[in-house]
Structure formats: structure tokens, C-alpha cells
N, CA, C and O atoms as CSV, one atom per row, in Angstrom:
chain,resi,resn,atom,element,x,y,z
A,1,MET,N,N,14.637,-12.676,17.064
A,1,MET,CA,C,13.784,-12.796,15.884
A,1,MET,C,C,14.664,-12.623,14.654
A,1,MET,O,O,15.353,-11.613,14.512
A,2,ASN,N,N,14.639,-13.600,13.779
A,2,ASN,CA,C,15.459,-13.474,12.587
A,2,ASN,C,C,14.635,-13.036,11.392
A,2,ASN,O,O,13.418,-12.875,11.482
A,3,ASN,N,N,15.312,-12.848,10.277
A,3,ASN,CA,C,14.652,-12.319,9.087
A,3,ASN,C,C,13.534,-13.234,8.603
A,3,ASN,O,O,12.518,-12.747,8.108
A,4,ASP,N,N,13.697,-14.543,8.733
A,4,ASP,CA,C,12.649,-15.469,8.306
A,4,ASP,C,C,11.365,-15.245,9.091
A,4,ASP,O,O,10.268,-15.309,8.536
A,5,ILE,N,N,11.506,-14.983,10.376
A,5,ILE,CA,C,10.332,-14.738,11.210
A,5,ILE,C,C,9.675,-13.423,10.808
A,5,ILE,O,O,8.448,-13.339,10.740
A,6,ILE,N,N,10.480,-12.398,10.540
A,6,ILE,CA,C,9.932,-11.110,10.107
A,6,ILE,C,C,9.140,-11.305,8.822
A,6,ILE,O,O,8.014,-10.820,8.702
A,7,GLN,N,N,9.724,-12.010,7.866
A,7,GLN,CA,C,9.028,-12.240,6.604
A,7,GLN,C,C,7.760,-13.047,6.827
A,7,GLN,O,O,6.719,-12.737,6.246
A,8,GLY,N,N,7.833,-14.068,7.652
A,8,GLY,CA,C,6.681,-14.918,7.895
A,8,GLY,C,C,5.547,-14.225,8.616
A,8,GLY,O,O,4.378,-14.551,8.409
A,9,LYS,N,N,5.888,-13.278,9.455
A,9,LYS,CA,C,4.877,-12.570,10.248
A,9,LYS,C,C,4.659,-11.139,9.774
A,9,LYS,O,O,4.072,-10.338,10.501
A,10,TRP,N,N,5.111,-10.802,8.586
A,10,TRP,CA,C,5.074,-9.415,8.133
A,10,TRP,C,C,3.675,-8.829,8.185
A,10,TRP,O,O,3.496,-7.700,8.641
A,11,LYS,N,N,2.689,-9.567,7.731
A,11,LYS,CA,C,1.315,-9.037,7.720
A,11,LYS,C,C,0.862,-8.666,9.134
A,11,LYS,O,O,0.215,-7.639,9.334
A,12,GLN,N,N,1.205,-9.505,10.109
A,12,GLN,CA,C,0.816,-9.226,11.490
A,12,GLN,C,C,1.642,-8.091,12.092
A,12,GLN,O,O,1.162,-7.366,12.964
A,13,LEU,N,N,2.883,-7.939,11.629
A,13,LEU,CA,C,3.778,-6.944,12.213
A,13,LEU,C,C,3.632,-5.550,11.615
A,13,LEU,O,O,4.124,-4.585,12.200
A,14,THR,N,N,2.973,-5.418,10.474
A,14,THR,CA,C,2.939,-4.104,9.822
A,14,THR,C,C,2.328,-3.026,10.709
A,14,THR,O,O,2.779,-1.881,10.685
A,15,GLY,N,N,1.316,-3.372,11.485
A,15,GLY,CA,C,0.727,-2.390,12.400
A,15,GLY,C,C,1.724,-1.915,13.437
A,15,GLY,O,O,1.807,-0.721,13.727
A,16,GLU,N,N,2.486,-2.853,13.998
A,16,GLU,CA,C,3.502,-2.489,14.985
A,16,GLU,C,C,4.631,-1.683,14.335
A,16,GLU,O,O,5.148,-0.736,14.927
A,17,VAL,N,N,5.002,-2.068,13.122
A,17,VAL,CA,C,6.043,-1.327,12.404
A,17,VAL,C,C,5.573,0.102,12.168
A,17,VAL,O,O,6.339,1.047,12.358
A,18,GLN,N,N,4.316,0.267,11.754
A,18,GLN,CA,C,3.771,1.601,11.484
A,18,GLN,C,C,3.720,2.435,12.775
A,18,GLN,O,O,3.987,3.636,12.742
A,19,LYS,N,N,3.382,1.812,13.897
A,19,LYS,CA,C,3.382,2.540,15.170
A,19,LYS,C,C,4.798,2.995,15.528
A,19,LYS,O,O,5.011,4.119,15.985
A,20,HIS,N,N,5.753,2.102,15.311
A,20,HIS,CA,C,7.140,2.378,15.697
A,20,HIS,C,C,7.785,3.418,14.781
A,20,HIS,O,O,8.477,4.320,15.251
A,21,TRP,N,N,7.558,3.290,13.486
A,21,TRP,CA,C,8.113,4.221,12.492
A,21,TRP,C,C,6.953,4.831,11.722
A,21,TRP,O,O,6.635,4.400,10.614
A,22,GLY,N,N,6.331,5.828,12.311
A,22,GLY,CA,C,5.126,6.436,11.754
A,22,GLY,C,C,5.296,7.112,10.405
A,22,GLY,O,O,4.310,7.362,9.711
A,23,LYS,N,N,6.525,7.411,10.026
A,23,LYS,CA,C,6.751,8.061,8.734
A,23,LYS,C,C,6.703,7.079,7.567
A,23,LYS,O,O,6.677,7.501,6.410
A,24,LEU,N,N,6.691,5.785,7.850
A,24,LEU,CA,C,6.601,4.792,6.782
A,24,LEU,C,C,5.161,4.735,6.280
A,24,LEU,O,O,4.225,4.585,7.066
A,25,THR,N,N,4.999,4.854,4.986
A,25,THR,CA,C,3.664,4.834,4.394
A,25,THR,C,C,3.202,3.401,4.142
A,25,THR,O,O,3.997,2.462,4.176
A,26,ASP,N,N,1.909,3.253,3.890
A,26,ASP,CA,C,1.376,1.934,3.558
A,26,ASP,C,C,2.034,1.386,2.301
A,26,ASP,O,O,2.323,0.192,2.218
A,27,ASP,N,N,2.272,2.250,1.329
A,27,ASP,CA,C,2.935,1.819,0.091
A,27,ASP,C,C,4.351,1.331,0.375
A,27,ASP,O,O,4.781,0.317,-0.177
A,28,GLN,N,N,5.075,2.042,1.229
A,28,GLN,CA,C,6.430,1.625,1.583
A,28,GLN,C,C,6.411,0.295,2.316
A,28,GLN,O,O,7.255,-0.566,2.063
A,29,LEU,N,N,5.453,0.117,3.225
A,29,LEU,CA,C,5.343,-1.145,3.955
A,29,LEU,C,C,5.037,-2.297,3.000
A,29,LEU,O,O,5.556,-3.401,3.167
A,30,ALA,N,N,4.199,-2.041,2.008
A,30,ALA,CA,C,3.896,-3.071,1.008
A,30,ALA,C,C,5.140,-3.403,0.191
A,30,ALA,O,O,5.379,-4.566,-0.135
A,31,GLU,N,N,5.929,-2.390,-0.139
A,31,GLU,CA,C,7.163,-2.605,-0.906
A,31,GLU,C,C,8.191,-3.382,-0.075
A,31,GLU,O,O,8.878,-4.258,-0.601
A,32,ILE,N,N,8.295,-3.065,1.206
A,32,ILE,CA,C,9.242,-3.744,2.095
A,32,ILE,C,C,8.895,-5.229,2.190
A,32,ILE,O,O,9.778,-6.081,2.098
A,33,ASP,N,N,7.623,-5.536,2.372
A,33,ASP,CA,C,7.098,-6.904,2.377
A,33,ASP,C,C,7.953,-7.881,3.187
A,33,ASP,O,O,8.217,-9.001,2.748
A,34,GLY,N,N,8.376,-7.449,4.355
A,34,GLY,CA,C,9.116,-8.337,5.259
A,34,GLY,C,C,10.613,-8.407,5.021
A,34,GLY,O,O,11.312,-9.143,5.718
A,35,ASP,N,N,11.120,-7.658,4.053
A,35,ASP,CA,C,12.555,-7.672,3.739
A,35,ASP,C,C,13.283,-6.729,4.693
A,35,ASP,O,O,13.107,-5.512,4.631
A,36,ARG,N,N,14.095,-7.298,5.569
A,36,ARG,CA,C,14.798,-6.513,6.599
A,36,ARG,C,C,15.672,-5.418,5.989
A,36,ARG,O,O,15.714,-4.299,6.501
A,37,GLU,N,N,16.365,-5.734,4.903
A,37,GLU,CA,C,17.245,-4.749,4.261
A,37,GLU,C,C,16.444,-3.572,3.701
A,37,GLU,O,O,16.870,-2.421,3.798
A,38,LYS,N,N,15.294,-3.865,3.121
A,38,LYS,CA,C,14.438,-2.787,2.605
A,38,LYS,C,C,13.909,-1.933,3.756
A,38,LYS,O,O,13.825,-0.711,3.639
A,39,LEU,N,N,13.555,-2.576,4.862
A,39,LEU,CA,C,13.084,-1.838,6.033
A,39,LEU,C,C,14.170,-0.894,6.529
A,39,LEU,O,O,13.902,0.275,6.810
A,40,ILE,N,N,15.379,-1.393,6.634
A,40,ILE,CA,C,16.501,-0.564,7.085
A,40,ILE,C,C,16.688,0.619,6.121
A,40,ILE,O,O,16.875,1.757,6.551
A,41,GLY,N,N,16.636,0.336,4.830
A,41,GLY,CA,C,16.794,1.400,3.834
A,41,GLY,C,C,15.716,2.464,3.928
A,41,GLY,O,O,16.009,3.653,3.802
A,42,GLN,N,N,14.486,2.058,4.145
A,42,GLN,CA,C,13.396,3.026,4.256
A,42,GLN,C,C,13.514,3.857,5.534
A,42,GLN,O,O,13.196,5.046,5.535
A,43,ILE,N,N,13.962,3.241,6.602
A,43,ILE,CA,C,14.176,3.997,7.849
A,43,ILE,C,C,15.262,5.037,7.624
A,43,ILE,O,O,15.129,6.186,8.044
A,44,GLN,N,N,16.338,4.628,6.960
A,44,GLN,CA,C,17.420,5.576,6.659
A,44,GLN,C,C,16.875,6.753,5.857
A,44,GLN,O,O,17.137,7.912,6.179
A,45,GLU,N,N,16.125,6.447,4.824
A,45,GLU,CA,C,15.612,7.488,3.934
A,45,GLU,C,C,14.605,8.402,4.625
A,45,GLU,O,O,14.704,9.625,4.529
A,46,ASN,N,N,13.639,7.811,5.320
A,46,ASN,CA,C,12.567,8.605,5.923
A,46,ASN,C,C,13.005,9.383,7.152
A,46,ASN,O,O,12.467,10.453,7.435
A,47,TYR,N,N,13.976,8.855,7.880
A,47,TYR,CA,C,14.384,9.488,9.134
A,47,TYR,C,C,15.756,10.149,9.067
A,47,TYR,O,O,16.181,10.786,10.030
A,48,GLY,N,N,16.449,10.007,7.947
A,48,GLY,CA,C,17.740,10.650,7.779
A,48,GLY,C,C,18.791,10.173,8.765
A,48,GLY,O,O,19.580,10.965,9.281
A,49,VAL,N,N,18.796,8.870,9.022
A,49,VAL,CA,C,19.793,8.299,9.936
A,49,VAL,C,C,20.776,7.445,9.136
A,49,VAL,O,O,20.479,7.008,8.024
A,50,VAL,N,N,21.945,7.218,9.719
A,50,VAL,CA,C,22.947,6.374,9.069
A,50,VAL,C,C,22.527,4.912,9.185
A,50,VAL,O,O,21.676,4.562,10.003
A,51,ARG,N,N,23.127,4.076,8.368
A,51,ARG,CA,C,22.755,2.658,8.323
A,51,ARG,C,C,22.885,1.981,9.685
A,51,ARG,O,O,22.006,1.219,10.086
A,52,ASP,N,N,23.974,2.256,10.395
A,52,ASP,CA,C,24.173,1.629,11.708
A,52,ASP,C,C,23.022,1.947,12.659
A,52,ASP,O,O,22.557,1.076,13.394
A,53,GLU,N,N,22.569,3.192,12.640
A,53,GLU,CA,C,21.461,3.603,13.508
A,53,GLU,C,C,20.171,2.893,13.098
A,53,GLU,O,O,19.426,2.417,13.954
A,54,ALA,N,N,19.907,2.819,11.793
A,54,ALA,CA,C,18.705,2.139,11.309
A,54,ALA,C,C,18.743,0.658,11.674
A,54,ALA,O,O,17.726,0.099,12.086
A,55,GLU,N,N,19.900,0.017,11.528
A,55,GLU,CA,C,20.042,-1.392,11.895
A,55,GLU,C,C,19.789,-1.591,13.388
A,55,GLU,O,O,19.133,-2.554,13.784
A,56,GLU,N,N,20.302,-0.694,14.207
A,56,GLU,CA,C,20.108,-0.791,15.650
A,56,GLU,C,C,18.623,-0.643,16.000
A,56,GLU,O,O,18.110,-1.363,16.857
A,57,GLN,N,N,17.946,0.280,15.343
A,57,GLN,CA,C,16.513,0.455,15.584
A,57,GLN,C,C,15.738,-0.813,15.237
A,57,GLN,O,O,14.851,-1.232,15.980
A,58,VAL,N,N,16.080,-1.416,14.104
A,58,VAL,CA,C,15.398,-2.643,13.681
A,58,VAL,C,C,15.705,-3.774,14.654
A,58,VAL,O,O,14.815,-4.548,15.005
A,59,LYS,N,N,16.954,-3.875,15.089
A,59,LYS,CA,C,17.318,-4.920,16.052
A,59,LYS,C,C,16.530,-4.757,17.353
A,59,LYS,O,O,16.028,-5.738,17.902
A,60,GLN,N,N,16.422,-3.530,17.841
A,60,GLN,CA,C,15.661,-3.283,19.065
A,60,GLN,C,C,14.194,-3.647,18.867
A,60,GLN,O,O,13.566,-4.217,19.759
A,61,PHE,N,N,13.652,-3.319,17.702
A,61,PHE,CA,C,12.268,-3.653,17.386
A,61,PHE,C,C,12.084,-5.172,17.371
A,61,PHE,O,O,11.120,-5.698,17.929
A,62,GLU,N,N,13.018,-5.864,16.727
A,62,GLU,CA,C,12.962,-7.335,16.668
A,62,GLU,C,C,12.995,-7.937,18.072
A,62,GLU,O,O,12.221,-8.840,18.391
A,63,ASP,N,N,13.894,-7.427,18.900
A,63,ASP,CA,C,14.004,-7.923,20.278
A,63,ASP,C,C,12.700,-7.703,21.035
A,63,ASP,O,O,12.261,-8.569,21.792
A,64,LYS,N,N,12.086,-6.552,20.830
A,64,LYS,CA,C,10.821,-6.219,21.492
A,64,LYS,C,C,9.710,-7.162,21.037
A,64,LYS,O,O,8.900,-7.610,21.848
A,65,MET,N,N,9.674,-7.460,19.746
A,65,MET,CA,C,8.631,-8.324,19.207
A,65,MET,C,C,8.833,-9.796,19.608
A,65,MET,O,O,7.871,-10.558,19.711
A,66,ALA,N,N,10.089,-10.177,19.829
A,66,ALA,CA,C,10.396,-11.557,20.212
A,66,ALA,C,C,10.085,-11.817,21.677
A,66,ALA,O,O,9.889,-12.964,22.079
A,67,ALA,N,N,10.037,-10.751,22.481
A,67,ALA,CA,C,9.830,-10.908,23.917
A,67,ALA,C,C,8.405,-11.284,24.266
A,67,ALA,O,O,8.081,-11.451,25.442
């Protein structure tokens, strides 16, 4: 799943994103609006992880959603 697909399906994916990263607020999800880089940044901020870890989490999520 690439960034275009995330952006295109963002409205449908927000529920799954919220389940996966429960610390993300509705306001944060609205701000992210399908932008992969913003999602990674919010995961880093909310969960206190380094960028590589946040990117890996997003990649795993993308793989799960593509399956």
C-alpha cells in the first residue's frame, strides 16, 4: 500500500488507525488527513518512539491493510 492509497482511503482507514494507535485523537487524525509523514510524526510524538520505529509501525500497518 503506497501513500496515494492511504490518502485515497483515509476516511475509511481512520477507524483502523485509531484502533491501532489509540493515543491518536480525532483532531490529530483530521490534521494527518492521509499524510504518511504526518502520521509518522504523530506516532513519534504520542508514543515517544524514534522515527525508524514509527516508520516500521506504519509499514506493518500498511502491509496489514493491503492484505
